[in-house]
MARFI-523452 format. One line per 4 residues: their letters; for each residue x, z, y of N, C-alpha, C, O, CB. Coordinates in steps of 0.02 Angstrom, whole numbers, always signed. Each point is the difference from the previous one (the first is absolute). Glycine has a CB too. Layout:
<recs>
a> X:Z:Y:X:Z:Y:X:Z:Y:X:Z:Y:X:Z:Y | ...
</recs>
This chain:
<recs>
mklr> +42:+0:-59:-42:+0:+59:+44:+0:+62:+56:+24:-1:-147:+36:-61 | +63:-87:+113:+37:-7:+63:-40:+32:+56:-62:-7:+2:+117:-100:-43 | -22:+141:+85:-33:+29:+58:+10:-45:+60:+56:-22:+14:-41:+138:-60 | -69:-130:+82:+5:-41:+60:-29:+40:+58:-55:+25:-3:+47:-133:-64
nnak> +47:+112:+120:-22:+35:+61:-21:+72:-13:-47:+25:+31:+11:-134:+15 | +71:+142:-93:-14:+70:-18:-74:+11:-18:-25:+55:+9:+118:-21:+67 | -126:-85:-100:-70:+6:-19:-6:+11:-75:+47:+24:-32:-81:-99:+128 | -22:+57:-124:-12:+7:-72:+47:-47:-38:+20:-52:+25:-140:+83:-4
pvkl> +136:-12:-83:+41:-45:-42:-38:-65:-12:-60:+0:-13:+116:+99:-41 | -19:-154:+57:-28:-66:-12:+28:-26:-66:+61:-5:-8:-74:-18:+133 | -30:+5:-172:+22:-26:-64:+14:-75:+7:-42:-38:+25:-26:+125:-87 | +128:-107:+41:+19:-71:+5:-34:-39:-56:-13:+26:-54:+123:+5:+106
dpnt> -123:-94:-38:-31:-45:-49:+53:-25:-48:+48:-31:+21:-137:-3:+62 | +82:+48:-149:+50:-23:-48:+3:-76:-7:+46:-26:-31:-62:+132:-29 | -32:-142:+89:-1:-73:-4:+42:-32:+55:+6:-61:+2:-119:+67:-53 | +141:+34:+96:+41:-27:+54:+74:+16:-14:+16:+46:-37:-111:-33:+119
tdtl> +139:-53:-52:+72:+13:-5:+20:+42:+59:-7:-20:+58:+28:-88:-120 | +3:+167:+48:+18:+48:+51:+75:+0:+14:+22:+10:+56:-119:+60:-90 | +136:-83:-19:+73:+7:+5:+34:-65:-20:-18:-30:-51:+9:+154:+27 | +57:-146:+64:+39:-60:-15:+74:+17:+6:+23:+23:+52:-117:-98:-10
igeg> +130:+62:-96:+73:+4:+2:+23:-73:+6:+0:-37:-49:+8:+146:-23 | +11:-129:+131:+15:-70:+15:+65:-25:-29:+44:+39:-19:-109:-24:+121 | +70:-81:-105:+61:-33:-24:+59:+22:+43:-6:+0:+62:-61:-99:-105 | +122:+116:+13:+59:+23:+36:+0:+76:+9:+50:+27:+23:-47:-136:+35
sife> -58:+143:-75:-3:+73:+6:+20:+32:-66:-13:-26:-54:-78:+16:+141 | +123:+68:-81:+19:+40:-59:-30:+69:+10:+12:+33:+50:+96:-99:-69 | -147:+89:-31:-33:+64:+4:+20:+42:-59:-1:-24:-57:-96:-26:+120 | +115:+113:-51:+16:+47:-54:-44:+61:+8:+0:+32:+53:+119:-74:-60
gkir> -157:+59:-45:-44:+58:+3:-66:-15:-35:-10:-55:-25:+63:+90:+131 | -96:+15:-108:-64:-7:-34:-54:-22:+49:-4:+26:+56:+38:+63:-139 | -76:-136:+62:-56:-23:+41:-64:+22:-34:-10:-9:-59:+76:-90:+104 | -110:+130:-5:-67:+18:-24:-48:-26:+53:+6:+17:+59:+34:+87:-123
sdag> -88:-145:+42:-45:-32:+48:-72:+0:-26:-12:-9:-60:+107:-62:+101 | -142:+81:+5:-71:-6:-17:-23:-72:+1:-51:-17:-29:+32:+131:+75 | +56:-157:-12:-17:-71:+4:+53:-40:-38:+39:+28:-38:-95:-12:+151 | +57:-81:-104:+45:-44:-37:+70:+0:+28:+12:+18:+58:-108:-87:-87
vrie> +144:+48:-13:+71:-5:+19:+25:-69:-20:-13:-24:-55:+31:+149:+41 | +18:-158:+60:+31:-64:-15:+75:+6:+11:+22:+27:+51:-127:-90:-17 | +144:+38:-82:+73:+7:+4:+31:-70:-1:-6:-37:-49:+2:+150:-9 | +37:-130:+113:+37:-63:+5:+75:+13:+4:+40:-46:-5:-139:-7:+62
gqit> +118:+116:-47:+70:+20:+5:+22:+36:-62:-21:-17:-56:+11:+24:+180 | +51:+45:-115:+26:+39:-56:-24:+72:+6:-2:+28:+55:+104:-104:-65 | -119:+106:-47:-20:+69:+0:+27:+35:-62:-1:-27:-55:-103:-1:+119 | +130:+88:-53:+22:+43:-54:-38:+66:+7:+10:+36:+48:+106:-90:-54
gdie> -159:+69:-42:-41:+60:+3:-69:-15:-27:-21:-58:+0:+86:+100:+99 | -100:+8:-121:-64:-10:-32:-54:-19:+51:+2:+19:+58:+31:+63:-146 | -83:-119:+62:-56:-22:+41:-64:+24:-33:-12:-14:-59:+75:-88:+101 | -103:+139:-5:-65:+24:-24:-52:-23:+51:+3:+18:+59:+48:+83:-120
cegd> -99:-142:+38:-44:-33:+46:-72:+0:-26:-11:-16:-58:+106:-55:+97 | -143:+88:+4:-71:-3:-19:-25:-72:+1:-47:-16:-35:+30:+132:+81 | +49:-158:-7:-19:-70:+5:+43:-43:-45:+19:+21:-55:-57:-2:+171 | +54:-79:-92:+39:-48:-39:+72:-1:+24:+14:+12:+59:-117:-81:-77
vtvg> +149:+55:-28:+71:-9:+17:+17:-72:-16:-11:-24:-56:+40:+147:+32 | +0:-157:+74:+22:-68:-9:+75:-3:+13:+23:+21:+53:-137:-67:-19 | +151:+20:-83:+72:-11:+8:+9:-75:+11:-11:-40:-45:+44:+140:-29 | -15:-119:+136:+8:-70:+17:+59:-33:-35:+40:+35:-32:-91:-10:+142
ekgv> +57:-91:-104:+52:-38:-36:+70:+24:+16:+44:-3:-43:-120:-94:+44 | +88:+122:+59:+67:+24:+19:+6:+75:-6:+52:+28:+16:-40:-125:+60 | -65:+130:-100:+0:+72:-7:+41:+22:-61:-4:-30:-53:-107:+34:+108 | +150:+50:-46:+39:+29:-54:-16:+75:-2:+12:+35:+49:+82:-123:-38
vqsn> -122:+111:-66:-24:+68:-5:+36:+36:-57:+0:-24:-57:-112:-10:+104 | +141:+92:-31:+32:+44:-50:-42:+64:-2:+20:+51:+28:+98:-100:-8 | -175:+46:-53:-44:+59:+1:-55:-5:-52:-12:-53:-29:+37:+68:+149 | -57:+41:-131:-61:+2:-40:-58:-11:+48:+1:+25:+57:+50:+53:-144
ilar> -102:-116:+65:-56:-16:+43:-65:+22:-33:-12:-14:-59:+75:-84:+108 | -104:+134:-11:-68:+18:-22:-47:-25:+54:+5:+19:+58:+35:+84:-123 | -87:-148:+45:-46:-28:+49:-63:-25:-35:-3:-4:-62:+99:-28:+137 | -146:+14:-35:-62:-27:-27:+13:-68:-33:-14:-9:-59:-53:+71:+147
niii> +95:-108:-50:+20:-66:-25:+72:-12:+22:+20:+22:+54:-140:-67:-49 | +158:+11:-47:+70:-15:+17:+12:-74:-10:-16:-28:-53:+53:+145:+19 | -9:-149:+84:+19:-71:-4:+75:-4:+9:+27:+24:+50:-140:-64:-6 | +147:+10:-93:+74:-5:+2:+18:-74:+6:-10:-39:-46:+25:+145:-23
agtv> +13:-125:+127:+27:-67:+11:+75:+3:+9:+34:-51:-1:-143:+15:+52 | +136:+97:-42:+72:+11:+8:+27:+35:-61:-19:-16:-56:+6:+22:+181 | +59:+42:-114:+33:+35:-55:-15:+74:+3:+7:+32:+52:+84:-118:-52 | -113:+114:-57:-13:+71:-6:+41:+28:-58:-5:-24:-56:-112:+10:+104
ngnv> +157:+65:-33:+37:+37:-51:-30:+70:-3:+16:+42:+43:+92:-110:-25 | -150:+81:-67:-34:+65:-5:-65:-8:-37:-22:-56:-14:+76:+95:+119 | -85:+16:-120:-64:+0:-36:-57:-8:+49:+1:+26:+55:+47:+47:-145 | -99:-111:+69:-58:-11:+43:-64:+22:-37:-6:-9:-61:+65:-87:+119
hakn> -105:+124:-19:-65:+20:-27:-53:-26:+48:-8:+24:+56:+57:+80:-111 | -86:-154:+31:-55:-29:+40:-65:+28:-28:-15:-9:-59:+81:-98:+85 | -104:+141:+16:-64:+27:-23:-47:-55:-21:-41:+9:-45:+56:+89:+121 | -10:-157:-43:-41:-57:-18:+42:-57:-27:+9:-5:-61:-91:+39:+148
klsi> +109:-76:-43:+33:-62:-22:+73:-3:+22:+17:+17:+57:-127:-74:-53 | +152:+34:-50:+69:-16:+15:+8:-76:-6:-18:-29:-51:+60:+142:+9 | -17:-144:+95:+12:-72:-1:+74:-13:+13:+29:+26:+49:-147:-49:-8 | +149:-17:-84:+69:-21:+10:-2:-76:+10:-18:-37:-45:+67:+133:-26
tskg> -30:-118:+131:-3:-71:+16:+58:-37:-33:+43:+31:-32:-100:-5:+141 | +58:-91:-102:+51:-41:-33:+71:+17:+23:+48:-13:-37:-133:-77:+27 | +93:+118:+69:+67:+19:+25:+12:+75:-6:+53:+24:+19:-57:-121:+59 | -45:+134:-105:+6:+72:-5:+43:+22:-59:+4:-34:-51:-115:+42:+103
klyg> +144:+50:-43:+42:+29:-52:-14:+74:-4:+4:+36:+50:+86:-123:-32 | -108:+111:-78:-11:+71:-11:+47:+23:-55:-5:-23:-57:-116:+15:+93 | +167:+53:-19:+46:+30:-48:-20:+74:-6:+27:+43:+34:+68:-125:-5 | -142:+96:-73:-25:+67:-9:-65:-1:-39:-26:-54:-16:+80:+90:+122
nmva> -79:+21:-122:-61:+7:-39:-61:-5:+46:+4:+15:+60:+56:+56:-145 | -117:-91:+56:-60:-6:+40:-60:+27:-36:-5:-3:-62:+54:-97:+117 | -96:+127:-15:-65:+21:-24:-51:-31:+47:+7:+5:+60:+36:+105:-110 | -94:-143:+22:-51:-32:+41:-64:-9:-40:+3:-2:-62:+85:-57:+130
ssls> -144:+53:-34:-63:-16:-33:-4:-74:-13:-30:-22:-49:-26:+120:+104 | +85:-138:-10:-2:-73:-5:+69:-26:+18:+34:+27:+44:-158:-32:-16 | +145:-49:-62:+68:-26:+9:-2:-76:+7:-33:-34:-39:+81:+131:-25 | -11:-123:+113:+6:-71:+10:+75:-16:+10:+31:+25:+47:-148:-34:+3
ieeg> +144:-32:-95:+71:-19:+5:+3:-76:+0:-19:-32:-48:+58:+138:-11 | -15:-134:+114:+5:-73:+6:+62:-26:-34:+50:+35:-8:-113:-29:+116 | +59:-69:-128:+57:-33:-31:+58:-3:+49:-9:-15:+59:-68:-53:-131 | +137:+84:+48:+60:+0:+42:+19:+70:+23:+56:+10:+25:-86:-124:+12
sife> -14:+162:-44:+15:+69:+20:+43:+34:-53:+9:-26:-55:-117:+33:+120 | +135:+51:-47:+41:+39:-47:-30:+70:-5:-14:+32:+50:+119:-98:-21 | -115:+89:-91:-22:+68:-13:+41:+27:-58:-5:-24:-56:-113:+0:+98 | +159:+75:-27:+41:+32:-51:-19:+74:-1:+17:+37:+46:+78:-120:-32
gtsk> -130:+103:-66:-22:+70:-6:-58:+3:-50:-13:-47:-37:+49:+72:+156 | -69:+32:-119:-57:+8:-44:-64:+0:+42:+1:+16:+59:+68:+50:-143 | -123:-85:+52:-64:-2:+35:-51:+41:-37:+0:+4:-61:+27:-117:+107 | -71:+144:-7:-54:+39:-29:-63:-18:+39:-3:+8:+61:+80:+87:-98
mggs> -127:-119:+2:-63:-17:+31:-49:+57:-12:-3:+27:-55:+24:-151:+39 | -58:+141:+66:-49:+54:-8:-33:+16:+65:+20:-24:+53:+46:+70:-147 | -117:-5:+90:-39:+17:+59:+19:+66:+31:-37:+25:+42:-53:-91:-90 | +146:+95:+29:+20:+65:+26:+12:-4:+75:+38:-43:+23:+12:+73:-134
dkpn> -81:+16:+148:+10:+1:+73:+61:+39:+20:+25:-7:+56:-146:-3:-42 | +147:+52:-59:+58:+42:+18:+63:-29:-31:-1:-22:-58:-73:+123:+66 | +128:-103:+30:+63:-25:-28:+25:+46:-55:-8:+61:+4:+36:-115:+106 | +1:+23:-160:+26:+40:-56:+71:-22:-13:+13:-40:-45:-128:+53:-5
ntgl> +161:+13:+90:+70:-20:-8:+27:+18:-69:+42:-36:-27:-26:+50:+149 | -40:+42:-150:+24:+17:-67:-26:-51:-50:+34:-17:-48:-31:+139:+78 | -63:-148:-19:-27:-52:-43:+42:-63:+3:+11:-33:-50:-125:+80:+65 | +138:-64:+46:+43:-58:+6:+66:+10:-37:+24:-45:-34:-76:+20:+145
keta> +80:+86:-106:+62:+14:-35:-11:+0:-75:+40:-27:-38:+0:+96:+135 | -97:-39:-120:-14:+1:-71:-11:-70:-28:+21:-14:-56:-72:+127:+70 | +19:-157:+26:-10:-69:-22:+66:-35:-10:+9:-37:-48:-118:+34:+109 | +157:+14:-16:+65:-32:-6:+37:+26:-61:+32:-39:-36:-28:+25:+161
vaae> -6:+79:-136:+34:+29:-58:-32:-24:-65:+35:-15:-48:-5:+116:+116 | -97:-104:-69:-35:-22:-60:+16:-73:-15:+7:-19:-59:-99:+101:+82 | +97:-123:+28:+16:-71:-10:+69:-8:-31:+10:-42:-43:-82:+12:+141 | +120:+72:-77:+67:-4:-29:-1:+25:-72:+36:-27:-42:+15:+43:+156
aeea> -91:+36:-128:-1:+29:-67:-36:-44:-50:+11:+7:-61:-7:+105:+114 | -48:-157:-29:-40:-40:-45:+34:-65:-21:-33:-45:-25:-67:+94:+77 | +164:-54:-43:+34:-60:-22:-9:-7:-74:+7:+48:-38:+78:-39:+131 | -102:-70:-115:-15:-12:-70:+62:+12:-43:+55:-20:+19:-143:-63:+13
ppak> +80:+115:-90:+57:+9:-44:+22:-67:-28:-42:-46:-6:+4:+162:-23 | +102:-123:+12:+23:-64:-25:-37:-18:-65:-12:+43:-42:+125:-24:+95 | -130:-83:-60:-35:-23:-60:+47:+2:-60:+59:-17:+5:-134:-56:+65 | +47:+95:-127:+41:+2:-61:+1:-70:-30:-51:-34:-4:+21:+156:-16
ndak> +88:-141:-2:+7:-65:-32:+8:+13:-74:+56:+1:-26:-3:-54:+129 | -108:+62:-137:+1:+17:-71:-16:-63:-41:-57:-20:-5:+22:+139:+30 | +87:-150:-53:-7:-62:-37:-43:+10:-62:-39:-44:-17:+151:+6:+60 | -105:+95:-78:-39:+13:-60:-74:+0:+16:-40:-27:-39:+136:+93:-8
qdnd> -116:-36:+102:-69:+4:+19:-27:-70:+13:-57:-15:-18:+74:+130:+66 | +23:-159:-16:-21:-68:+13:-10:-40:-65:-46:-40:-6:+107:+45:+116 | -17:+8:-159:-4:-35:-64:-60:+24:-41:-27:-40:-39:+151:+25:+41 | -146:+76:+5:-55:+28:-38:-68:-20:+27:-51:+9:-34:+125:+85:+5
avyk> -76:-122:+89:-64:-17:+30:-30:-60:-37:+34:-49:-15:+5:+93:+127 | -103:-39:-126:-36:-54:-33:-55:-24:+46:-40:+40:+24:+66:+7:-139 | -27:-111:+128:-51:-27:+44:-48:-42:-41:+22:-42:-40:+58:+42:+138 | -144:+10:-88:-51:-38:-36:-41:-39:+50:-15:+24:+55:+11:+61:-147
tw> -14:-144:+74:-46:-40:+41:-62:-14:-41:+6:-13:-60:+90:-39:+126 | -152:+53:-37:-63:-12:-36:-28:-65:+19:-52:-20:-25:+29:+140:+19
</recs>
């Protein structure tokens, strides 16, 4: 909430963009916003947003992102949690785990990490870590090459 003219608190509309990190700008720290955030520059630090987060084509983000909708057209290094939709455009790069209710990944984009689809409204960083550990642990055991078993097989055709 924001106070204007020392009056009552005014709730920002999450459908508007309130914060812009412009091209050529470097920001270090945590951002928390009731409205949308657009990043065209560089940011290091977590982003928590009630609205939408858009990472422009020249945007470089080193952070975890929690937002209603997330659009990645630049580069994100960190875990993302979209309460609704995560979109990675053809020039977008996500190096990290993601949780979203809906996912759109265009051809040409890069996504390296684990994904979890679901309707959970609360971020679950431990769930993201557990998903990554489980994915590593579930590597298939090497197939046995048992020649005797192959020779004993009988195939019938009717």
